[in-house]
C-alpha positions in Angstrom: 84.4 87.2 78.6 81.5 89.0 80.1 81.1 92.7 79.4 80.9 94.9 82.4 80.4 98.6 82.9 83.3 101.0 82.6 85.2 101.6 85.9 86.7 105.1 85.6 85.1 108.5 85.1 81.5 107.2 85.1 80.3 109.5 87.8 81.6 112.1 90.1 81.1 113.7 93.5 80.0 117.4 93.2 81.7 119.1 96.1 80.2 122.4 97.2 83.6 123.7 98.3 85.0 124.3 94.8 84.0 126.2 91.7 81.0 124.6 90.1 82.7 124.2 86.7 85.5 122.2 88.5 83.0 120.2 90.6 81.3 119.0 87.3 84.5 117.3 86.1 84.5 113.6 86.8 87.0 112.6 89.6 89.6 110.1 88.5 89.4 106.8 90.4 86.5 108.0 92.6 83.7 105.8 91.5 80.3 106.0 93.1 79.2 102.5 92.4 76.3 101.1 94.5 75.8 97.5 95.6 73.8 96.8 92.5 76.7 97.9 90.2 79.2 95.3 91.4 78.9 92.2 89.1 79.8 88.9 90.6 82.5 87.2 88.4 84.0 90.5 87.2 87.8 90.3 87.2 90.2 93.2 86.9 94.0 93.2 86.6 96.3 95.9 87.8 99.3 97.5 86.2 102.6 96.0 87.4 104.9 97.6 90.0 108.5 96.8 90.8 109.3 96.9 94.6 112.5 98.9 95.2 114.8 98.7 98.1 114.1 102.2 99.2 110.3 101.8 99.5 110.7 98.4 101.1 113.0 100.0 103.7 110.7 103.0 104.2 107.7 100.8 104.8 109.7 98.8 107.4 110.7 102.0 109.2 107.1 103.3 109.2 105.8 100.1 110.8 108.9 99.4 112.9 109.6 96.1 111.2 113.3 95.5 111.8 113.3 91.7 111.4 116.7 90.6 110.0 115.0 89.0 107.0 113.8 92.4 105.8 116.4 94.8 107.2 119.8 93.0 107.5 121.4 92.1 104.2 124.3 90.3 105.7 122.1 88.1 107.9 119.7 87.4 105.0 122.5 86.5 102.6 124.7 84.4 105.0 122.2 82.9 107.5 118.8 83.3 106.0 116.7 80.6 104.3 116.3 82.6 101.1 119.9 83.9 100.6 118.6 87.5 100.2 116.3 90.0 101.9 112.6 89.7 101.8 110.0 92.4 101.3 107.8 92.4 104.4 104.5 90.5 103.8 102.5 93.4 105.2 104.0 95.6 102.4 103.2 93.0 99.7 99.7 93.0 101.1 99.4 96.8 101.1 101.0 97.4 97.8 99.2 94.5 96.1 95.8 95.5 97.2 96.5 99.2 96.5 97.2 98.3 92.9 93.5 97.4 92.4 92.0 99.7 95.0 89.2 102.0 94.0 88.0 105.1 95.8 84.4 104.2 95.6 82.6 106.6 97.9 79.8 104.1 98.7 82.1 101.2 99.8 83.6 100.6 103.2 86.1 98.0 104.2 84.6 95.3 106.5 87.7 93.1 106.8 89.9 90.5 105.2 89.6 86.7 105.3 91.9 83.8 104.3 95.0 85.9 103.9 98.0 83.7 103.0 101.6 84.4 102.0 102.1 81.8 99.4 105.7 82.5 98.4 108.3 85.1 99.4 108.7 88.4 97.6 112.1 90.0 97.2 113.4 93.5 96.6 113.4 94.0 92.8 110.4 91.7 92.2 107.6 93.1 90.1 104.0 92.5 91.4 100.5 92.8 89.9 97.1 91.9 91.3 93.9 90.3 90.0 90.7 91.1 91.9 87.6 88.9 91.3 84.2 89.8 92.7 83.2 86.5 94.3 79.8 87.0 95.9 77.4 89.6 97.3 74.5 89.5 99.6 72.2 91.9 101.3 73.4 92.5 104.9 72.1 95.7 106.4 69.1 98.0 105.8 71.3 100.4 103.8 74.2 98.3 102.7 75.1 94.9 101.2 78.2 92.8 101.7 80.6 92.1 98.8 83.4 89.5 98.9 86.3 89.8 96.4 89.4 87.7 96.1 92.8 89.4 95.6 95.6 87.4 94.1 99.0 89.1 94.1 101.5 87.7 91.6 105.2 88.4 91.1 107.2 88.6 88.0 105.6 86.4 85.3 102.7 84.9 87.1 104.0 83.4 90.4 101.2 83.6 93.1 102.7 85.2 96.3 99.6 86.3 98.2 95.9 85.5 98.4 93.2 87.1 100.5 89.5 87.9 100.4 88.3 91.4 101.0 84.8 92.1 102.5 83.2 95.4 101.8 79.9 96.9 102.8 78.4 98.9 99.9 75.5 101.2 100.0 72.4 100.2 98.0 71.2 102.6 95.2 67.7 101.7 96.2 67.4 100.3 99.7 63.7 99.6 99.3 64.7 96.8 96.8 66.3 94.9 99.7 63.7 95.3 102.4 63.0 92.0 103.9 66.1 90.4 102.3 68.9 91.4 104.7 70.6 89.1 107.1 68.8 90.6 110.0 65.5 90.0 108.2 66.2 86.4 107.2 67.7 85.5 110.6 64.6 86.8 112.4 66.4 89.6 114.3 
């Protein structure tokens, strides 16, 4: 296994709107990694999280997802393919990615690719996520592009969701990437 830098409490923002002795305390889960700090090949695994009926229902109500497979127990149990209610795929996606999300102040979501719902997730299933930094490349004058895979598993290792997350991340030293961005190499 390759050693990578620690991920929590390394650095902090220093807001001017609070007492200075408070502003000096590292912010939990608020990394300030730069593009150069994201090692390709790094894997992290989340804690596990059991999906309850209440939160599944609450998510469905927030997004107005009243499909019988996620909201109607009688339908799901008597007429449904799976004999029980599903957790909405959008919730599995949101909760699964949230488990490994960071609050890096230099990273911005660019989009998601290759999202697939591999197997159903049911109320009471326990999920966890593995994120792998796949690749990175200079993209803009001030920011590079990072691609990471997210694999959401349920229970004891059954893959239920796969996607790839693209993020733009600020360079620590933009001068190091001058002439190397997509715009530079594509002649634009």
